[in-house]
N, C-alpha and C positions, 0 to 999 in steps of 0.2 A: 504494500500500500504506500502511496506517495505521502510525503510530509503534509500535515494538515496545518493551515494557518490558524492561529489562536489569538484572540484578543481577550485579555483578562478584564472583562467588564466589571466583575465584582470588585477587583482591586481599584479600578478607576473610580467607581462610586465611593469606595471607602476613603480614598485619598481626598476626594473633593467635597464630601458631604458629612456634616455632623450627625444627621439622622441615620445615615447608612453606617457610620462608624459605631453607633450605639446599638445597632441591630444584630440579631443572630437568626439563623434559619430563614433567611430572606431570599432564597434563590428564585422564587416565583416573582418577587418584586423586581429583582435585577433582570430576569428574563423579559418581563414586560417592558421595563424601562429601556433596555438595550434594543429590543425588537421594534418597539414603537417610537423610539427616539424621543422620549419624553424625560423630564427631570425625575430623579429618584423619588422626590416628595410626592409628585403627582401619581406615579405608579404605586407608591406605598399606600396612598389614600384609596386608590381604585381597588387594590387587592384586599385591603381591610374591609371595604364596603361590599365588594362583589363576593368574596369568599369567606367573609367573617373571620379574617385573620387577626389574631391578637398579637401584640408586640412581642417579638422574640419567640413565638410559639410555632412558627412554620405555617404552611397552608395545606389544608386537607380538603378533599373533595373537589380538586381542581377540574377534572374533566367533565363531570356532569353539569357543573355550573359555568362552564366556559361560555363567554358571551359571543354573539355574532358580530357585534360592533361595540367598540369602546376606545377611548384615548385617541380618537380621530382615525382609527384604523378598522378594517374589517377582518374577521377571523373565519377561515374556512377549515372545517374538519377534514384532514387528509386521510386519516385512518388510524387504526389501533391494533394492538396485539390480540385482543380478544373482545368479545361482545360486551363485556362488563365495563370496559374502558372507553366509553363513548358518551358524547353529550346527550342530554335528555332530548327527546324528539328528533333524534338523528338515527338513520339506519346504520348498522354496523358495516364498516369498510375495512376489510382485512389489510394489514400493512405488513407484507411479507416479501422476502427476497425470492425471486423465481428462478434464479440461475442454478439452483441446486435441484437434484432429483426430488427431494422432499422439501417443500417450502419451509424457510426459517424466518423467524421474526427479524426485522431490521435492527441493526445495531447503529450506534451513532456514526461509526465509520462508514457502513454501507449506505446509510441515509445521506451522508455528505457526498458520496460518490454519485448517487442517483439524483438527488435534489440539490444541485450545486448552484442554482440560480434562484433568487428570491429570499424571503425572510420567513423563518419558521420558529415556533415555540414548541419544544419537545418536552414530554414528561418521561422520565426514566424512574426506576424504583428509588423513591426517597429523594428525588431531585428534579429540578426543571432547568432548562437551558435554552439559549437562542442560537440560531444559525442565520447568518446573513451573507448571501452570495458566496457560499462555500467557506466562510470564516466562522469558526466556532467561537461564540461569545460566552465564555465560561472561565472559571478559575482552574479547571483541570482538563487534562487530555485523556479521558477514559473512553476510548473509541469502541470498546467491546461491550458497553452498557446496552442492554436491550431496551428498545423504545416501547413504552406502553401506549402512548398516544402522540399524535403530531397535528399541529394546526398551522396553516399558512396565513401569514400576515400581509395584508395589502391595503 
């Protein structure tokens, strides 16, 4: 696999923002701020309201409550690993690699290869991250994480 460009969006927000510096378990906030190109405070307020996030507690129930439009952007459900990880009122769209004899769920690395144009918010187990035009907007380079759900930002 080729080298993946990474931008430490979490580190950028931590260095430039007092609220971000005081937060923990805020990967969903950082993913929305980076993908939607909005200030951390605006994304923080949105996630707290939309997903009932408490300060420092993380975000739970992300996929079922995912909005269709927010922060000046539209979100389109791309697909998910299983039927349980889909937004309410959306049909299940399997998100699998088809290059193998037996389909496998997409990993962050295989998703980057296939969806290298556009902006996406991804949910993996216990974490959320953003991808923008093939650049991973996250604090880590864990390309083998299995994607639970993916949303296109436009």
